[in-house]
C-alpha positions in Angstrom: 1.5 2.0 -0.7 1.0 4.1 -3.7 0.3 7.7 -4.5 -2.0 9.3 -7.1 -1.0 8.9 -10.7 -2.4 12.4 -11.4 0.1 13.7 -8.8 3.1 11.9 -10.3 2.9 8.4 -8.9 4.3 5.8 -11.3 2.2 2.8 -10.0 -1.2 2.8 -11.6 -4.3 0.7 -11.0 -3.3 -1.9 -13.6 0.1 -2.5 -11.9 -1.7 -2.9 -8.5 -4.1 -5.4 -10.0 -1.3 -7.4 -11.6 0.6 -7.5 -8.3 -2.5 -8.4 -6.3 -3.3 -11.2 -8.8 0.3 -12.6 -8.5 0.6 -12.3 -4.7 -3.0 -12.4 -3.4 -4.8 -9.7 -1.5 -4.1 -10.0 2.2 -7.3 -8.2 3.0 -9.5 -10.8 1.2 -7.5 -13.9 0.6 -6.1 -16.2 3.3 -2.4 -16.4 2.6 -2.5 -13.3 0.4 0.7 -11.3 0.7 -0.3 -7.8 -0.6 -2.2 -5.1 1.1 -2.5 -2.1 -1.1 -3.1 1.4 0.3 -3.5 4.4 -1.9 -2.6 7.9 -0.5 -4.7 10.4 -2.3 -3.1 13.6 -3.6 0.4 12.2 -3.1 2.9 11.7 -5.9 5.7 9.2 -6.4 7.5 10.1 -3.1 4.6 9.2 -0.7 6.8 9.5 2.3 7.7 13.0 1.4 4.4 14.2 0.0 2.3 12.9 2.9 4.6 11.9 5.8 1.8 11.7 8.4 -0.3 9.4 6.1 2.8 7.3 5.2 3.6 6.8 8.9 0.0 6.0 9.7 -0.1 3.3 7.0 3.3 2.0 8.0 2.4 1.8 11.7 -0.8 -0.2 10.8 1.2 -2.6 8.6 3.8 -3.2 11.3 1.0 -3.8 13.9 -0.5 -6.4 11.6 2.8 -8.1 11.2 3.4 -8.1 14.9 0.0 -9.6 15.6 0.5 -12.3 12.9 3.9 -13.2 14.5 2.4 -13.9 17.9 
């Protein structure tokens, strides 16, 4: 989960691409470990800048983890 570089986020698209290349994209690749979500208009502290958006993304990730564990 990243914010917007223009708003102060430190993780940019190149970093996301490198991490996705190393870990695999869980939304496209079987066995992929990374699911990237960008929260627009949030800075480095996504949980403070957009608490509702952060919690929505977190809840969805936890639901996917629960479903995969069953």
